[in-house]
N, C-alpha and C positions, 0 to 999 in steps of 0.2 A: 470420545473422539475416535475417528479412524486412525490407522497407522500412518496415513499420509495427509497432508493439507494441500489440496489442489484447487478446490473450489469453495467459496463461502457457502454456496448452495448445499454443500455436504454437511454443514454445521447447523445445529439447531440453536435456539436461544440459550439453552443450558450450556452448550459447548462454548458459545461466545462469552457468556458470563464467567465461566470457569477460567478462560484465557485471560480475561480482563482482571479477575481477582488475583490470579497468579502473577500477572504483570505488576500489580501493586505491591506484592510481596518482594519482587526482585528490584523494585525501584530504590530500595535502601542501599543496594550494592553500589550504585553509581556515586554515592557520597563517601564511600570508604577510601582510605589511603591505598589499599590493595583491592582492586576490583575483580575478585575471582572467588568462585566457590567450586567444590569438587563434583557437582551433580552429574557431569558427563565425562568424567575422567576415564581415559582409555577408549573413548569413542572417536570416530573419524568423520568429520563433516567436510564434504566437497562442495564448493561453490562452482557451478557449471553454467557459465554465462556466455551466451552466443550473441548478446546485444550489449552495448555500452551501458554502464551503470556506475554511479558513485555511491549514492545513499544506501540503496538496497544491498549492494554487495558488501560494502564496508560494514554496514550494520549487522548483517548475518555473520560475517567473519569475526567481528568483535564480540558479538553475543556468544558465539560458540567458544571463543577463547576465554571469555569470562566464566563460562561453565566448565572450563578446563578440558575441553575437547581439543583434539589435533585437527588442524585445518589445512586442506589442500585447495589451492586456488587454480581453477582451470580457466584460461582465457582462450577463446576460440581462435583469435587472430594469431596466436603463437603456438597453436597445437596442431595435431595431425588432421584436424578438421579442414584446414586450408589445403591439405593434400587429397581431400576427397573422402576421408574416413566417415562412415555412416554414423548416425546418431545411435543406432543399436550397438555398433562396435565400441563407440565411446563409452556408452553405459556399461558394457561388459568389461571394459578396461577398469572402470571405477569399481565394479564388483570384484574383479581380481585383486585390486589394491586394498580391498577390505573396507570400502566405504560403508558407514552405518547410516549416514544421511546424505542426500544429494539435494542441494538447493538449485533449482533450474530457472534460468531466464532464456527464453527462446523466441525467435521471430514467428514461429508457427504455432497457432492455437492447437492445443492437444499434445504438445511435446512432453509435458510433465506426466500425463497419463501413460504415454508410450514408454517413457523411461521407467516408470513404476512397475511395468510388466517384465522388466529385464532382470530383476534381482530381488533379494529380500531386504534391501535397504529401504529407509523411509524417504519419501520424496516431498519436498515443499516447493510450491510454485512461487517463483520470484517474479512472475510476469510472463505471460505467454501470448504473443500475437495480439489478436483482438479478443482474447479470452478474459482472464481475470488477474488480479494482483491481491490475493487474500490478506497477506500480512499488512499491506498498506491500509486496507480498510479497517483491520483490527486496531492498528496503532491510531488511526483517526478516531475510532470510537473511544478508545482509551483516553485520548487527549480531550475530546468533547466532555466525556463523563468526569474527567479530572477537573475541568474548569467549571462546568455547569451543574455537576452533581447528578445528572440523570441523562437518559436518552429518550425515554418514553415521552411522547407528545411534543418533542422539539420540532421546529421547522428548519430543515436543512436545505439550502439552495446550492446546487452544483452548477457552476456557470463556466462555459468555455467549449472546447472541442469534445463534446460528448461522444461523437461518432467514432473517434479513434482512441478513446480512453478506456483501457481495461480497469483503471482505478475507479472511474465512474460506475462501471458495471458492478464491481465488487462492493462499492459503497451503497449502491441502491439495494442490493440484496441484504447487506449487513444491517443497514439502518432500518429497513422494513421489518426485519426479524426482531429488532429491538424496540419497535413501536414508534419510531420517528416518522415524520412526514417529509417526503423527499420531493423537491421541486427542481426541475431542469430548466436552465436558461441558456439559450444559444440561438444563433441564426438558424433558419430552417435547414440550410445546407450542412450544418454540423450536428444534426439530430438524426439518429437512425430511424427508419420507418417503424412505426408502431412501438416506439420505445416506452410509451405510457403503459403498455401491457405488463411491463416489469414492476409496476407499482409506483409510478411517479407522475406528478403534474408536469405539464409542459408549458413553458412561456417563451416568448420570442424577444422580450425586452426586459432589462433590469427593473424598469419602473413598476412592473407587475408584482414584485416581491419585496418592496421597500419596507412596508409597515410592520410585518411580524416575523421577519427572518431572524432566527437565533444564531445560525451558523452560515457563513458565506464561504463556500468552498470553490476556489478558483482553479481552473485548468489552463495549461498553455495550449497554444495552437500548434499541433503536431504536424508541421509542414513536411517532415521526413516520411510520414506515413500516408500522405495524400497523393493519390495518383492524378487527381485533377485539382485545379485551384478552386477552393471553396469560397474565396473572398476576393473582392476587388483589390484589397491591399491590407497589410497589417496595420497601417495607419488608420484606415477606416474602421477596422475591428477595434482598435484602441479607443477611438472616439465614441463608438457605440456601446462597447462592452468592457472596456478597460476600467478598472476600479482605481480611481484617484481620490484624493481627500475630499473633493467636492461631492462626488457620488456617494462616498462612504458616509458623509454627514447626513445624507437623506435616509439612511437606514436607521433602525431603532438603536438607541444608545447601547453601547457595549456589545454590539454584534461581534461574534468571533470570526476572524478572517483566517482561512487555512489554505494551504497549497501543498501538493505532494512533492513539488520540485521536479526538475530544475525550473526556476522562475525566469520569465522573460520580462525584465524591468522595462517599463514604458510601453508594454503591449497589454497583457491582461492585468498588470498591477503596476502602480507607479512607485517611485522610490520612497515617497513619504509613507505610503500605506505599507509597503513591504517592511519598512523599519519601524512601524508604529507600534504603540502599546496594545492595540487590539488584534495584532497579527501573531499567530502562534506557530510559525513555520519552524523555528528552532526547537520549540517544545515537541513538535511532531518528530523531528529527527532524534531527539533525546529519548522520547518514548518508544521509538522504533526499536531501540536496543532491548528494553525490558520486555516488550511484546514478543520479539523474536526469541529472546531467552525463554519466555514462558512457553512458546510453541515448541521449541526444541525439547524442553524439559517434559512437557505433558505428552508429546508423541513418544517419548521414551518410556512413558508409564508412570511418571511422577504423580504423586497424590495431589488432589485439588488443594490449592492455596497452601502448599506444604512449606511451613516456616523452616523446617529442618534443612531445606534445600539452600538456605542462605546462611547457615551456621558455619 
C-alpha cells in the first residue's frame, strides 16, 4: 500500500484483500470489555471535516482511539476556515501540531491530494466532492464478504443518485477489482454520461435486475448537491425506485440490502425494509470501525493480518 489512502484506484486486488483480512483480525476487539489495543500509541490522528458527517467521522475517531492514538477533531464551522484561512494554511497548522494522520472530508474533489503535498503526514480520504469515498467501499466489501463468503462473481446492483455519489464511484472501482459484476439502476438524469465505461451495466428500472441480484445497494437522492431538479418529485422517485416490501419480494430470496447512510425512509427505502432481516445497514456501521482500524494500522506499516496488533 501507499502511505496515503486517497483513491480506491490506487489499490490493487492484493491491497484490498490485505485490508479485508486485517479487518477480520480487528473484529474480535469489538466484543472485548476494554476495546483498545496499543498499535498506534503516541500517534496523532486529525479528523479534518469541511462537510457534515456522522458515521464516517465518528467511525474514524473511535477507530483511532481503539488503536490508542490521540485524536484531534477539526470542525470547519468552528475553525479559522470561517475567517478565510486557506486549505494550505490549515494543513500547515496540522503539520505544526504534529499530526501523523489527517482524515479529510471536503466539498472539493482533489482536496485530499492537495493536503498530502503539504507535509509528511499520512492522508486518508473521508469523501471529497464528486471524487471518492474509499473506506466506505472497503467496509461495504468487508460486509458483503462476511455475509456471502466471497466477492468474485457476485451481482451487485447500486440503485439511486449515482451522478452525485462518490460512494458509488468507489464501489464500482472496488467491486470490479474483486471480480464482482456491477449494475447501476437510476433514472437517466441521475446517471453520469458514459458511466458504463467504468465497468458497470446500466439499467433504468428496477425490473431489469430482479432475478439474479445478490446485493442491492441503495443510495439516497442528494438534493443538496443538485444544481437543477433531476426529478419531478421525491414522491415519484419513491414510487418508481423506492424499495418497499412488495418490490423486495420480487428479488431473489435472501438478497442483501445495503445503504451507506444517512437513509431517507419513505424515499429510497421503506420503514419495513430498513428494519428488516435482509438489511445490513447496522452491520456496515459496525464493520466501518474495524476497516478503518485496519487502514490506519496498515498505513503505519503494520504487518499483514498481524494478530499481535490485537494482543
